[in-house]
Backbone as CSV, one residue per row, in Angstrom:
resi,resn,N_x,N_y,N_z,CA_x,CA_y,CA_z,C_x,C_y,C_z
1,MET,17.279,-6.181,14.787,17.384,-5.551,13.393,18.188,-6.635,12.363
2,ASP,19.653,-6.674,13.116,20.503,-7.763,11.895,19.765,-8.474,11.296
3,ALA,19.271,-9.222,12.156,18.881,-10.689,11.749,18.067,-10.513,11.001
4,LEU,16.835,-9.703,10.915,16.103,-9.680,9.960,16.100,-8.763,8.764
5,ARG,17.136,-7.360,8.550,17.647,-6.837,7.305,18.189,-8.299,7.029
6,ARG,19.111,-8.955,8.123,19.651,-10.334,6.751,19.086,-11.238,6.050
7,ALA,18.351,-11.398,6.606,16.814,-12.208,5.853,16.514,-11.274,4.981
8,VAL,15.902,-10.294,4.969,15.016,-9.762,3.895,16.178,-9.684,2.605
9,ARG,17.838,-9.193,3.430,18.307,-9.084,1.861,18.262,-10.368,1.333
10,ASP,18.558,-11.611,2.090,19.193,-12.432,1.093,17.771,-13.317,0.294
11,TYR,16.825,-12.524,0.976,15.453,-13.358,0.096,14.781,-12.580,-1.078
12,ALA,15.345,-11.488,-0.899,14.863,-10.177,-1.978,15.701,-10.413,-2.990
13,SER,17.243,-10.472,-2.816,18.292,-10.465,-3.773,17.872,-11.507,-5.094
14,LYS,16.826,-12.500,-4.643,16.548,-14.090,-4.949,15.257,-13.845,-6.036
15,HIS,14.414,-13.225,-5.063,13.246,-12.892,-5.284,12.647,-11.422,-6.101
16,ALA,13.366,-10.780,-5.899,12.587,-9.188,-5.911,12.555,-9.118,-7.634
17,ASN,11.612,-8.057,-8.212,11.415,-7.893,-9.233,11.720,-6.575,-10.060
18,GLY,11.687,-6.427,-10.559,12.796,-4.978,-11.582,12.350,-4.049,-10.422
19,ASP,11.357,-3.789,-9.938,11.245,-2.612,-8.447,11.593,-2.712,-7.636
20,GLY,12.802,-4.428,-7.210,13.041,-4.678,-6.292,11.680,-4.953,-5.220
21,LEU,10.546,-5.263,-5.477,9.620,-5.898,-4.904,9.645,-7.295,-4.851
22,ALA,9.538,-8.189,-3.468,9.774,-9.603,-3.078,8.261,-9.948,-2.722
23,LEU,7.143,-10.402,-3.339,6.026,-11.215,-3.396,6.928,-12.511,-2.029
24,THR,6.062,-13.375,-1.132,6.166,-14.329,-1.168,4.960,-15.748,-0.358
25,GLU,5.040,-16.779,-0.176,4.001,-17.344,-0.279,3.512,-17.494,1.619
26,VAL,4.536,-16.531,2.053,3.365,-16.249,3.834,2.268,-15.539,3.133
27,PRO,1.069,-15.474,3.646,-0.131,-14.405,3.016,0.305,-13.222,3.883
28,GLY,0.002,-12.117,3.250,0.156,-11.078,3.660,1.608,-10.472,3.642
29,LEU,2.647,-11.216,3.259,4.053,-10.829,3.922,5.062,-10.379,2.184
30,ARG,5.380,-9.247,2.386,6.267,-8.843,1.382,7.455,-8.009,1.242
31,MET,8.234,-7.755,0.528,9.474,-7.044,1.365,10.296,-6.147,0.115
32,MET,10.805,-5.693,0.215,11.583,-4.645,-1.332,13.040,-4.262,-0.549
33,CYS,13.389,-4.642,-1.535,15.534,-4.626,-1.679,15.946,-3.834,-2.662
34,ALA,16.049,-1.993,-2.648,16.230,-1.551,-3.707,18.096,-0.680,-3.348
35,GLN,19.000,-1.181,-4.745,19.939,-0.812,-4.217,20.576,0.574,-4.876
36,ALA,19.446,1.510,-5.220,20.115,2.945,-5.654,18.372,3.526,-5.615
37,PRO,18.417,5.001,-5.142,17.463,5.970,-5.371,16.391,5.621,-6.495
38,SER,15.282,5.821,-6.364,14.247,5.441,-7.405,13.722,6.610,-7.803
39,VAL,12.793,6.124,-9.097,11.947,7.116,-9.654,10.634,6.685,-8.482
40,PRO,9.072,7.881,-8.275,8.348,7.469,-7.881,7.331,6.066,-8.406
41,LEU,7.356,5.420,-7.888,6.154,4.217,-7.743,5.278,4.182,-6.950
42,HIS,3.985,4.429,-8.360,2.892,4.227,-7.759,2.082,2.685,-7.447
43,SER,1.579,2.899,-6.398,1.010,1.648,-6.039,-0.486,1.987,-4.997
44,ILE,-1.133,0.941,-5.211,-2.581,0.726,-4.648,-2.225,0.175,-2.773
45,TYR,-2.514,0.965,-1.792,-1.964,0.002,-0.396,-2.803,-0.475,-0.126
46,ARG,-3.012,-1.927,0.554,-4.254,-1.622,1.512,-3.385,-1.476,3.230
47,PRO,-4.283,-1.818,3.854,-4.021,-1.583,4.942,-2.834,-2.396,5.966
48,LEU,-1.734,-1.979,6.171,-0.575,-2.410,6.034,0.417,-2.161,7.171
49,VAL,1.688,-2.702,7.817,2.191,-2.558,8.769,3.959,-2.197,8.034
50,CYS,4.461,-1.584,7.513,5.855,-1.270,6.811,6.962,-0.795,7.993
51,LEU,7.823,-1.750,8.009,9.240,-1.796,8.924,10.135,-1.585,7.918
52,VAL,10.418,-0.236,7.797,11.960,-0.262,7.711,13.139,-0.501,8.129
53,LEU,14.125,-1.098,7.514,14.826,-1.887,8.108,16.307,-1.549,7.144
54,GLN,16.344,-0.579,6.563,17.078,0.539,5.665,17.425,1.321,5.198
55,GLY,18.046,1.947,4.631,18.063,3.373,3.889,16.506,4.665,4.405
56,ALA,16.110,5.206,3.378,14.950,5.845,3.296,14.051,5.931,2.487
57,LYS,12.674,6.402,2.314,11.912,6.647,1.655,11.067,7.770,1.702
58,HIS,10.439,8.385,0.814,9.758,9.304,0.727,8.330,8.886,0.100
59,MET,7.325,8.564,1.194,5.871,8.186,1.001,4.992,9.409,1.040
60,LEU,3.854,9.621,-0.566,3.009,10.538,-0.564,1.682,9.995,-0.671
61,VAL,0.964,10.071,0.219,-1.112,9.800,-0.119,-1.738,11.073,-0.157
62,GLY,-1.837,11.492,-1.217,-2.651,12.892,-1.282,-1.847,13.927,-0.720
63,SER,-1.740,14.809,-0.038,-0.882,15.660,0.391,-0.429,15.330,1.709
64,GLU,-0.732,14.433,2.227,0.269,13.543,3.250,1.540,13.014,2.664
65,GLU,2.422,13.507,3.479,3.607,13.063,3.024,4.702,13.002,4.325
66,ARG,5.612,11.824,3.792,6.107,11.061,5.610,7.616,10.926,4.463
67,ILE,8.520,11.106,5.499,9.581,10.536,5.107,10.308,9.319,6.146
68,VAL,10.807,8.416,5.476,10.530,6.896,6.499,11.955,6.582,6.642
69,SER,13.234,6.334,7.646,14.306,6.039,7.775,14.414,4.878,8.584
70,ARG,15.492,3.872,7.987,15.856,2.663,9.212,15.015,3.174,10.372
71,GLY,14.594,2.372,11.256,14.230,2.352,12.568,12.679,2.578,12.634
72,ASP,12.180,2.592,11.688,10.558,3.616,11.542,9.569,2.326,11.188
73,SER,8.388,2.696,11.466,7.408,1.497,11.555,6.103,2.589,10.527
74,VAL,5.791,2.151,9.420,4.852,2.920,8.713,3.552,2.309,9.247
75,ILE,2.447,2.943,9.183,1.059,1.673,9.240,0.336,2.827,8.052
76,VAL,0.153,2.068,7.508,-1.110,2.774,6.234,-2.501,2.066,6.824
77,THR,-3.355,3.260,6.911,-5.003,2.742,7.620,-5.716,2.707,6.835
78,ALA,-5.846,2.580,5.439,-6.996,2.406,4.165,-6.479,2.113,3.365
79,ASP,-7.182,1.961,2.398,-7.439,1.332,0.675,-6.636,2.623,0.141
80,VAL,-5.485,3.251,-0.084,-4.905,4.186,-0.499,-4.047,3.670,-1.683
81,PRO,-4.224,4.683,-2.968,-2.976,5.242,-3.829,-1.757,5.754,-3.018
82,VAL,-0.499,5.001,-3.040,0.480,5.949,-2.552,1.649,6.138,-3.752
83,VAL,2.517,7.392,-3.443,3.535,7.478,-4.458,4.534,7.376,-3.622
84,GLY,5.511,6.351,-3.728,6.751,5.935,-2.349,8.209,5.939,-3.741
85,ARG,8.801,6.694,-3.274,9.907,7.328,-3.837,11.390,6.657,-3.004
86,ILE,11.596,6.085,-2.989,13.523,5.801,-2.266,14.535,6.536,-2.382
87,VAL,14.776,7.419,-1.475,15.727,8.329,-1.265,17.121,8.097,-0.939
88,GLN,16.866,6.864,-0.464,18.568,6.894,0.503,18.608,5.202,-0.369
89,ALA,19.621,4.763,-0.729,20.145,3.677,-0.626,21.006,3.394,-1.814
90,SER,22.176,2.773,-2.094,23.146,2.181,-2.629,23.708,0.781,-2.576
91,PRO,24.505,-0.298,-3.232,24.587,-1.385,-3.553,25.592,-1.802,-2.273
92,SER,26.095,-1.246,-1.457,26.668,-1.717,-0.121,25.818,-1.731,1.086
93,GLU,24.307,-0.956,1.183,23.420,-0.720,2.102,21.986,-0.610,0.944
94,PRO,21.758,-1.223,0.665,19.844,-0.657,0.017,18.750,-0.710,0.879
95,TYR,18.082,0.120,0.166,16.946,-0.022,0.667,16.319,-1.421,1.520
96,LEU,15.783,-1.259,2.559,15.351,-2.893,2.718,14.113,-2.480,3.445
97,ALA,12.951,-3.273,3.049,11.568,-2.103,3.701,10.958,-3.921,3.722
98,LEU,10.167,-4.298,4.769,9.128,-5.624,5.076,7.965,-5.274,5.095
99,ALA,7.049,-5.557,4.637,5.453,-4.923,5.014,4.407,-6.364,5.410
100,VAL,3.457,-6.011,6.001,2.462,-7.253,6.748,1.186,-6.842,6.327
101,GLU,0.448,-7.377,5.231,-0.951,-6.795,5.825,-1.886,-6.704,6.661
102,LEU,-2.432,-6.054,6.839,-3.356,-5.885,8.364,-4.911,-6.458,8.188
103,ASP,-5.367,-6.905,8.914,-6.482,-8.141,9.277,-7.418,-6.853,9.906
104,VAL,-8.256,-5.874,9.432,-9.350,-5.632,9.897,-10.315,-6.526,11.012
105,ALA,-10.624,-7.786,10.197,-11.880,-8.304,11.487,-10.667,-8.871,12.141
106,LEU,-9.439,-9.060,12.233,-8.838,-9.628,13.008,-8.165,-8.700,14.747
107,ILE,-8.374,-7.166,13.848,-8.374,-5.998,14.777,-9.401,-5.856,15.668
108,ARG,-10.992,-5.948,15.357,-11.694,-6.141,15.676,-11.560,-7.014,16.466
109,GLU,-11.626,-8.054,16.416,-11.288,-9.069,17.215,-11.101,-8.706,18.611
110,ILE,-9.739,-8.861,18.157,-8.685,-8.135,19.500,-8.399,-7.497,20.767
111,ALA,-9.274,-6.286,19.636,-9.638,-5.085,20.503,-11.402,-5.094,21.131
112,ALA,-11.855,-6.149,20.586,-12.992,-6.242,22.244,-12.434,-6.867,22.941
113,GLY,-11.111,-7.648,23.010,-10.712,-8.351,24.433,-9.723,-7.595,25.388
114,LEU,-9.633,-6.157,24.566,-8.400,-5.243,25.130,-9.710,-4.187,26.050
115,SER,-9.438,-3.443,27.446,-9.823,-3.218,28.256,-10.247,-1.425,27.323
116,SER,-9.322,-0.854,26.921,-9.748,0.792,26.555,-10.632,0.522,24.853
117,THR,-11.103,1.369,24.884,-12.081,2.149,23.777,-11.576,2.559,23.292
118,ALA,-11.853,3.221,21.533,-11.981,4.228,20.734,-13.238,4.812,20.024
119,GLU,-14.184,4.315,20.843,-16.019,5.059,20.386,-15.320,6.802,20.239
120,ASP,-15.184,7.539,20.483,-14.598,9.218,20.262,-14.082,9.183,19.857
121,MET,-12.653,8.106,19.024,-11.623,8.898,18.263,-11.955,9.162,17.097
122,PRO,-11.765,10.655,16.480,-11.820,10.457,14.813,-10.769,9.450,14.033
123,SER,-11.111,9.535,12.555,-10.649,8.878,11.858,-9.003,9.228,11.684
124,ALA,-7.931,8.257,11.833,-6.630,7.706,11.851,-6.388,9.021,10.307
125,PRO,-5.100,9.685,10.063,-4.511,9.537,8.826,-4.247,8.595,8.269
126,PRO,-4.263,8.768,7.132,-3.741,7.355,6.139,-2.265,7.061,6.274
127,LEU,-1.497,8.004,6.789,-0.006,7.080,7.110,0.353,7.679,8.796
128,LEU,0.672,6.238,9.554,1.026,7.149,10.833,2.621,6.080,10.955
129,THR,3.606,6.837,11.942,4.882,6.364,11.634,5.187,6.271,13.522
130,THR,6.341,5.528,13.473,6.852,5.733,14.812,8.059,4.843,14.454
131,SER,9.005,4.308,15.919,9.767,3.473,16.294,9.276,2.525,16.380
132,ILE,9.953,1.170,15.108,9.780,-0.275,15.294,10.019,-0.501,16.636
133,ASP,9.368,-1.136,17.624,8.800,-1.870,18.445,9.960,-3.578,18.417
134,GLU,10.027,-3.389,19.673,11.144,-5.162,19.427,10.056,-6.340,19.179
135,VAL,8.795,-5.924,20.076,8.025,-7.337,19.844,7.447,-7.347,18.447
136,VAL,7.817,-6.098,17.586,7.003,-5.833,16.525,8.016,-6.797,15.879
137,LEU,9.124,-6.715,15.841,10.331,-7.137,14.686,10.373,-8.487,15.167
138,ASP,10.466,-8.600,16.183,10.247,-9.857,16.427,9.231,-11.129,15.663
139,CYS,7.839,-10.605,15.651,7.089,-10.974,15.123,8.050,-11.262,13.360
140,ALA,8.031,-10.408,12.538,8.570,-10.357,11.858,9.163,-10.951,11.523
141,LEU,10.603,-11.382,12.199,11.420,-12.243,11.861,10.815,-13.524,12.146
142,ARG,10.546,-13.916,12.666,9.322,-15.787,12.721,8.171,-15.466,11.689
143,LEU,7.757,-14.730,11.074,7.175,-14.795,9.966,8.129,-14.790,8.496
144,MET,9.858,-14.499,8.769,10.603,-14.463,7.487,10.676,-15.932,7.519
145,ARG,11.498,-16.904,8.995,11.406,-17.760,9.191,10.526,-18.928,8.546
146,LEU,9.356,-18.818,8.231,7.956,-19.577,7.817,8.619,-19.470,5.757
147,LEU,9.451,-18.900,5.431,9.742,-18.795,3.974,10.562,-19.892,3.665
148,GLY,10.243,-21.014,2.692,10.862,-22.291,2.576,10.743,-23.256,3.270
149,ARG,9.439,-22.882,4.143,8.831,-23.883,5.321,7.491,-23.992,4.727
150,PRO,6.500,-24.250,3.327,5.135,-24.691,3.588,4.574,-25.388,4.188
151,GLU,5.091,-26.476,4.527,4.229,-26.980,5.877,3.922,-26.543,7.005
152,ALA,4.565,-25.738,7.292,4.900,-24.567,8.822,3.684,-23.231,8.436
153,ILE,3.658,-23.069,7.741,2.623,-22.038,7.216,1.229,-21.853,7.820
154,PRO,0.988,-23.490,7.493,-1.167,-23.340,8.218,-0.976,-23.460,10.004
155,LEU,0.356,-23.633,9.771,-0.076,-24.282,11.684,0.533,-22.830,12.294
156,LEU,1.617,-22.080,11.703,2.268,-21.195,12.730,1.656,-19.953,12.411
157,HIS,1.950,-19.847,11.372,1.009,-18.349,10.339,0.249,-17.826,11.383
158,PRO,-0.909,-18.038,11.621,-1.957,-17.598,12.475,-2.035,-16.977,13.986
159,GLY,-0.975,-17.903,14.346,-0.487,-17.458,15.807,0.350,-16.026,16.044
160,ILE,1.505,-16.108,14.433,2.424,-15.217,14.406,1.861,-13.429,14.128
161,VAL,0.587,-13.822,13.661,-0.045,-12.681,12.762,-0.669,-12.114,13.785
162,ARG,-1.457,-13.318,14.679,-2.294,-12.411,15.485,-1.664,-11.449,16.912
163,GLU,-0.259,-12.365,16.883,0.024,-11.870,18.061,0.604,-10.164,17.716
164,LEU,1.108,-10.230,16.363,1.646,-8.995,15.811,0.718,-7.491,15.902
165,HIS,-0.636,-8.317,15.557,-1.434,-7.643,15.892,-1.853,-7.155,17.193
166,TYR,-1.894,-7.905,17.970,-1.794,-7.609,19.449,-0.777,-6.575,19.974
167,TRP,0.313,-6.929,19.237,1.354,-5.736,19.655,1.456,-4.139,18.903
168,LEU,0.689,-4.648,18.074,0.239,-3.471,16.732,-0.899,-2.197,18.168
169,LEU,-1.807,-3.310,18.289,-3.051,-2.552,18.867,-2.597,-1.945,20.477
170,SER,-1.521,-2.357,21.271,-1.043,-2.021,22.595,0.216,-1.069,22.541
171,GLY,0.187,-0.802,20.963,1.438,0.134,20.849,0.936,1.638,20.387
172,PRO,1.614,2.711,20.389,1.639,4.021,20.440,0.244,4.336,19.147
173,HIS,-0.314,3.556,18.304,-1.227,3.773,16.982,-2.148,2.967,18.072
174,GLY,-2.470,2.469,18.719,-3.163,1.486,18.585,-4.612,1.488,19.180
175,ALA,-4.644,3.453,19.398,-5.715,4.009,19.176,-6.812,4.303,18.284
176,ALA,-5.822,4.973,17.538,-6.241,4.569,15.874,-6.736,3.232,15.136
177,LEU,-5.716,2.388,15.718,-6.261,0.977,14.832,-7.817,0.407,15.334
178,ARG,-7.786,0.389,16.462,-9.378,0.104,17.187,-10.231,0.948,16.898
179,ALA,-10.042,2.168,16.572,-11.745,3.057,15.847,-11.035,2.351,14.462
180,LEU,-9.969,1.885,13.622,-10.294,2.119,12.140,-11.702,0.357,12.615
181,ALA,-11.309,-0.527,13.189,-12.159,-1.449,13.186,-13.730,-1.567,13.830
182,LEU,-13.903,-0.165,14.218,-14.596,-0.178,15.241,-16.322,0.116,13.677
183,PRO,-17.430,-0.804,14.071,-18.446,-0.832,13.150,-18.751,0.303,12.690
184,THR,-18.900,0.944,13.532,-19.467,2.304,13.791,-18.170,3.266,13.497
185,SER,-16.956,3.506,12.778,-16.504,4.491,12.736,-15.987,5.051,11.527
186,SER,-15.875,6.247,11.168,-15.821,5.741,9.791,-15.119,5.329,8.827
187,ALA,-13.850,5.211,9.133,-13.051,4.356,8.485,-14.084,3.023,7.971
188,SER,-14.316,2.137,8.772,-15.214,0.799,8.718,-16.525,1.386,7.577
189,ARG,-17.171,2.598,7.369,-18.581,2.937,7.043,-17.894,3.613,5.691
190,LEU,-16.633,4.027,4.834,-15.816,4.120,4.121,-15.917,3.042,3.711
191,ALA,-15.554,1.953,3.571,-14.640,0.930,3.213,-15.776,0.378,1.904
192,ALA,-16.962,0.704,2.368,-17.595,0.133,1.485,-17.470,1.157,0.715
193,ALA,-17.267,2.392,0.328,-17.350,3.132,-0.736,-16.777,3.119,-1.583
194,ILE,-14.892,2.442,-0.696,-14.104,2.659,-1.038,-13.823,1.330,-2.161
195,ALA,-14.578,-0.038,-1.517,-14.655,-0.993,-2.253,-14.970,-0.738,-3.996
196,MET,-16.383,0.224,-4.045,-17.102,0.722,-4.941,-16.193,1.359,-5.623
197,LEU,-15.244,1.889,-5.293,-14.393,2.784,-6.195,-12.988,1.609,-6.745
198,ARG,-12.581,0.824,-6.022,-11.800,0.301,-6.406,-12.949,-1.101,-7.894
199,ALA,-13.955,-1.922,-7.389,-14.200,-2.415,-8.370,-14.678,-1.671,-9.815
200,GLU,-15.046,-0.114,-9.329,-15.975,0.464,-10.666,-15.095,1.499,-11.104
201,TYR,-14.221,1.524,-10.947,-13.107,2.943,-11.421,-13.392,3.249,-12.850
202,ARG,-13.742,2.324,-13.528,-14.037,2.765,-15.351,-14.824,3.333,-14.899
203,THR,-16.033,3.164,-14.756,-17.502,4.420,-15.028,-17.368,5.501,-13.506
204,ARG,-17.934,6.647,-13.949,-18.225,7.829,-13.111,-18.908,7.241,-11.976
205,ILE,-18.981,7.526,-10.817,-19.905,7.123,-9.797,-20.945,8.284,-8.810
206,PRO,-21.592,8.086,-8.829,-22.538,9.296,-8.112,-21.857,9.340,-7.125
207,ILE,-21.587,10.389,-6.480,-21.033,10.977,-5.083,-22.167,10.527,-3.897
208,ARG,-23.385,10.860,-4.268,-24.366,10.674,-3.908,-24.537,8.884,-3.671
209,ARG,-24.631,7.751,-4.269,-24.488,6.678,-4.151,-23.397,6.566,-3.295
210,LEU,-22.213,6.617,-3.352,-21.137,6.191,-2.600,-21.584,6.695,-1.057
211,ALA,-22.110,8.123,-1.009,-22.592,8.142,0.714,-23.485,7.601,0.404
212,LYS,-24.161,6.978,0.236,-24.893,5.897,0.572,-24.859,4.856,1.232
213,SER,-23.805,4.064,0.207,-23.050,3.107,0.807,-22.649,3.117,2.030
214,ALA,-21.952,4.446,2.210,-21.257,4.609,3.892,-22.103,5.346,4.706
215,GLY,-23.343,5.497,4.249,-24.461,5.976,5.206,-24.512,7.088,6.107
216,MET,-23.827,8.246,5.157,-23.445,9.345,5.355,-24.140,10.283,4.409
217,SER,-24.290,11.682,5.008,-24.737,12.515,4.310,-23.447,13.187,3.132
218,LEU,-23.643,13.557,2.027,-22.818,14.254,0.998,-22.249,14.737,1.658
219,THR,-21.741,15.714,2.628,-21.325,16.620,3.292,-20.255,15.768,4.062
220,ALA,-20.896,15.477,5.327,-20.245,14.237,5.907,-19.259,13.170,4.951
221,PHE,-19.657,12.444,3.995,-19.106,11.655,3.223,-17.760,12.274,2.324
222,HIS,-17.497,13.664,2.241,-17.126,14.446,1.458,-15.607,14.719,2.583
223,VAL,-16.251,15.389,3.845,-15.205,15.431,5.164,-14.310,14.036,5.228
224,GLN,-14.767,12.902,5.907,-14.671,11.785,6.334,-13.705,11.280,5.157
225,PHE,-13.556,10.904,3.948,-13.357,10.437,2.760,-11.907,11.418,2.827
226,LYS,-11.699,12.728,2.843,-10.770,13.370,2.545,-10.346,13.122,4.004
227,GLN,-10.825,13.107,4.806,-9.621,13.055,6.028,-8.691,11.222,6.319
228,LEU,-9.874,10.556,5.788,-8.976,9.192,5.739,-8.045,9.035,4.974
229,THR,-8.260,9.446,3.167,-7.526,9.264,2.437,-6.238,9.868,1.939
230,SER,-6.467,10.915,2.670,-6.499,12.877,2.090,-6.226,12.982,0.595
231,LEU,-7.378,12.294,-0.091,-7.703,12.761,-1.396,-9.500,12.830,-1.654
232,THR,-9.762,13.348,-2.412,-11.294,13.624,-2.617,-11.544,12.166,-3.446
233,PRO,-13.021,11.775,-3.072,-13.569,10.904,-4.356,-13.228,10.918,-5.758
234,VAL,-13.193,11.853,-6.620,-12.612,11.855,-7.632,-11.280,12.076,-8.012
235,GLN,-10.508,12.220,-6.967,-9.289,12.071,-7.168,-8.825,10.928,-6.892
236,PHE,-9.605,10.516,-5.658,-9.240,8.614,-5.949,-9.490,8.076,-6.743
237,GLN,-10.502,8.253,-7.191,-10.739,7.230,-8.836,-9.763,7.677,-9.875
238,LYS,-9.171,8.985,-9.699,-8.476,8.793,-11.353,-7.495,8.277,-10.914
239,GLN,-6.904,8.184,-9.720,-5.418,7.405,-9.397,-5.432,6.497,-9.673
240,LEU,-6.654,5.651,-9.322,-6.695,4.146,-9.902,-6.620,3.994,-11.288
241,ARG,-7.743,4.468,-12.534,-7.918,4.462,-13.061,-6.071,4.798,-14.199
242,LEU,-6.023,6.088,-13.660,-4.539,6.260,-14.456,-3.081,4.661,-13.847
243,MET,-3.267,4.350,-13.029,-2.415,3.439,-12.242,-2.705,2.469,-12.964
244,GLU,-3.986,2.107,-13.624,-4.532,0.838,-14.047,-3.461,1.292,-15.808
245,ALA,-4.012,2.141,-16.152,-3.652,2.144,-17.689,-1.861,2.274,-17.427
246,ARG,-1.237,2.698,-16.248,0.129,2.697,-16.977,0.629,1.050,-16.748
247,ARG,-0.172,0.618,-15.827,0.287,-1.025,-15.867,0.011,-2.209,-17.488
248,LEU,-0.991,-1.197,-17.938,-1.522,-2.011,-19.330,-0.563,-1.482,-20.110
249,MET,0.186,-0.192,-20.292,0.883,-0.202,-21.133,2.044,-0.844,-20.873
250,VAL,2.825,-0.817,-19.499,3.634,-0.966,-19.101,4.241,-2.649,-19.411
251,HIS,3.613,-2.957,-18.525,3.449,-4.773,-18.114,2.265,-5.451,-19.516
252,GLU,1.474,-4.516,-20.280,0.805,-5.824,-21.409,1.187,-5.095,-22.272
253,ALA,1.628,-4.239,-22.979,2.305,-3.172,-23.684,1.050,-2.534,-24.757
254,ALA,0.023,-2.149,-23.851,-1.144,-1.540,-24.869,-1.001,-0.109,-24.977
255,SER,-1.372,0.227,-26.205,-1.246,1.500,-26.300,-1.923,2.509,-25.719
256,ALA,-1.499,3.720,-25.604,-2.161,5.033,-24.785,-3.149,4.847,-24.827
257,THR,-4.083,5.049,-26.586,-5.239,4.877,-26.568,-5.949,4.202,-26.184
258,ALA,-5.538,2.756,-26.053,-6.615,1.474,-25.732,-6.478,1.704,-24.058
259,ALA,-5.130,1.984,-23.549,-5.258,2.030,-21.942,-6.057,2.869,-21.809
260,ALA,-6.177,4.225,-22.460,-6.850,5.352,-22.078,-8.537,4.805,-21.959
261,PHE,-8.908,3.922,-22.850,-10.331,3.469,-23.762,-10.597,2.668,-22.308
262,GLU,-9.789,1.825,-22.186,-10.086,0.690,-21.381,-10.392,1.389,-19.783
263,VAL,-9.395,2.483,-19.085,-9.976,2.463,-17.949,-10.806,3.460,-17.709
264,GLY,-11.479,3.718,-18.506,-13.102,4.516,-18.579,-13.117,6.050,-19.712
265,TYR,-11.141,6.041,-19.664,-11.292,7.695,-20.639,-12.246,7.594,-21.875
266,VAL,-13.000,8.955,-22.026,-13.473,9.287,-23.697,-12.588,9.919,-24.777
267,SER,-11.921,11.062,-23.616,-10.936,11.556,-24.491,-9.504,11.358,-24.057
268,THR,-8.965,11.008,-25.076,-7.487,10.417,-25.329,-6.381,12.172,-24.978
269,SER,-7.210,13.071,-25.308,-6.162,14.191,-25.190,-6.244,14.464,-23.270
270,GLN,-7.818,14.172,-22.686,-7.742,14.658,-21.646,-7.029,13.489,-20.416
271,PHE,-6.737,12.528,-21.341,-6.143,11.233,-20.689,-4.389,11.279,-20.657
272,SER,-4.359,11.722,-21.778,-2.650,12.866,-21.794,-2.332,13.987,-20.860
273,ARG,-3.223,14.449,-20.790,-2.901,15.751,-19.892,-3.296,15.169,-18.679
274,GLU,-3.811,14.284,-17.887,-3.885,13.870,-16.623,-2.771,13.160,-16.295
275,TYR,-2.302,12.247,-17.087,-1.574,11.276,-17.285,0.287,11.919,-16.750
276,ALA,0.306,13.002,-17.493,1.743,13.437,-17.677,1.468,14.332,-16.454
277,ARG,0.369,14.872,-15.651,0.561,15.816,-14.822,0.951,14.952,-13.381
278,PHE,0.150,13.367,-13.686,0.203,12.449,-12.296,1.908,11.785,-12.706
279,PHE,1.810,11.306,-13.700,3.357,10.438,-13.638,4.500,11.622,-14.061
280,GLY,4.254,12.672,-14.636,5.364,13.388,-14.518,5.931,13.547,-16.550
281,ALA,5.249,12.619,-16.739,5.707,12.485,-18.273,4.433,12.113,-19.060
282,PRO,4.196,12.166,-20.598,3.386,12.275,-21.055,3.274,10.135,-21.556
283,PRO,2.276,9.906,-21.680,1.861,8.220,-21.841,3.123,7.418,-22.341
284,LYS,3.701,7.891,-23.832,4.205,6.712,-24.728,5.624,7.364,-23.712
285,ARG,6.131,8.419,-23.717,7.508,8.452,-23.450,7.829,7.648,-22.273
286,ASP,6.774,7.947,-20.731,6.621,7.557,-19.220,6.791,5.436,-19.836
287,ALA,5.783,5.221,-20.444,5.653,3.900,-20.710,6.781,3.421,-21.206
288,HIS,7.535,4.162,-22.142,8.596,3.296,-22.805,9.969,3.681,-21.840
289,ARG,9.758,4.486,-20.821,11.108,4.630,-20.039,11.134,3.725,-19.117
290,ALA,9.393,3.284,-18.588,9.605,2.441,-17.933,9.862,0.637,-18.045
291,ARG,9.377,0.398,-19.208,9.334,-0.559,-19.709,11.139,-0.823,-20.474
292,SER,12.274,0.025,-20.338,13.443,0.229,-20.831,14.236,-0.014,-19.615
293,ALA,13.349,0.801,-18.529,13.618,0.894,-16.969,13.889,-1.410,-16.747
294,LEU,12.149,-1.839,-16.769,12.635,-3.185,-16.293,13.626,-4.282,-16.975
295,SER,13.029,-3.836,-18.341,14.354,-4.833,-19.299,15.957,-4.860,-18.497
296,SER,15.983,-3.513,-18.195,18.073,-3.501,-18.104,18.117,-3.955,-16.793
297,ARG,17.240,-4.529,-15.625,17.536,-4.934,-14.696,16.812,-6.536,-15.305
298,THR,17.713,-7.248,-13.917,17.438,-8.485,-13.921,16.168,-9.104,-14.931
299,PRO,16.388,-9.966,-15.932,14.603,-10.170,-16.076,14.572,-11.415,-16.152
300,THR,15.813,-12.101,-15.389,14.701,-13.926,-15.656,14.154,-13.574,-13.753
301,ARG,13.996,-12.648,-13.355,13.288,-12.560,-12.201,11.567,-12.339,-12.572
302,GLN,10.993,-13.035,-11.308,9.634,-12.497,-11.702,8.783,-11.143,-11.592
303,ARG,8.470,-10.658,-12.162,7.491,-9.395,-12.263,5.787,-9.268,-11.944
304,ALA,5.965,-8.515,-10.353,5.040,-8.599,-10.008,4.375,-7.695,-10.521
305,ALA,3.182,-7.284,-11.291,2.483,-6.106,-12.647,1.938,-4.942,-10.775
306,MET,1.818,-4.198,-11.020,1.115,-3.218,-10.332,-0.228,-2.895,-11.001
307,SER,-1.092,-3.293,-10.074,-3.020,-3.213,-10.466,-3.496,-2.846,-9.372
308,VAL,-4.509,-2.076,-9.626,-5.482,-1.767,-9.018,-6.685,-2.926,-8.246
309,SER,-6.646,-3.954,-8.589,-7.389,-4.894,-7.874,-6.192,-5.796,-6.729
310,LYS,-4.553,-4.962,-6.667,-4.067,-6.017,-5.380,-4.712,-5.560,-4.232
């Protein structure tokens, strides 16, 4: 783990944005380096595996929460809004983590070649945790070695990612991942509804339309959606709206009123109430605080704006 930790710290120290997030040219690979505990950071996660190499972080998805620390591996099983707060970090021992997005189609392909099945397994919770497996750690280190070698990425990346998915499917949460990829699983059927919510978050989508896209009854849709994301469809859409509004105010200097209307609110007072409840401060105050925090950090670093389209 030491070699990967050094590689992540070296890269992130040069490329991280104001929140400590460093994107890379390697598809699906990103990392985090933070030298102090943070305020809650709101973002939309796609299915991914995250390796915590140092420090600790509190993660919240709806009512599901975890504290993950050095040596932990976290699998996010669905497109979900996540509130993350770094709780253990310092300049001498910063919080360090590496994440790789998962490919559901690749999971499905590899799972088809494995002897075990997950036909009867219910939906997995949105967060799965275990200790980092050495073979997964090795794949992550080899992905890091592709940085700065653009000619190697198309040649080596597909094989490393394929191997990573194989080891995850062979690990303690393999059955849950196989269930995620089954065309008949609730996770696969709900993917269309989640995609619709992400694409049309500005408008109110009838629950019946969402349920129909998943091929479920209204009752089954509510139950399965809550089980997969730990949120109701209304809560899910509301969080998408509020996070996009915050991005507009912090990164594009939009006013609170303009941001509210842009994301679909018709009442600015309702927007302010829901925003303050979710982020812990009224829109103007929170946006000012966030912009000040960003400007106080290294301004020349590339800033990766948070968006519901990620």
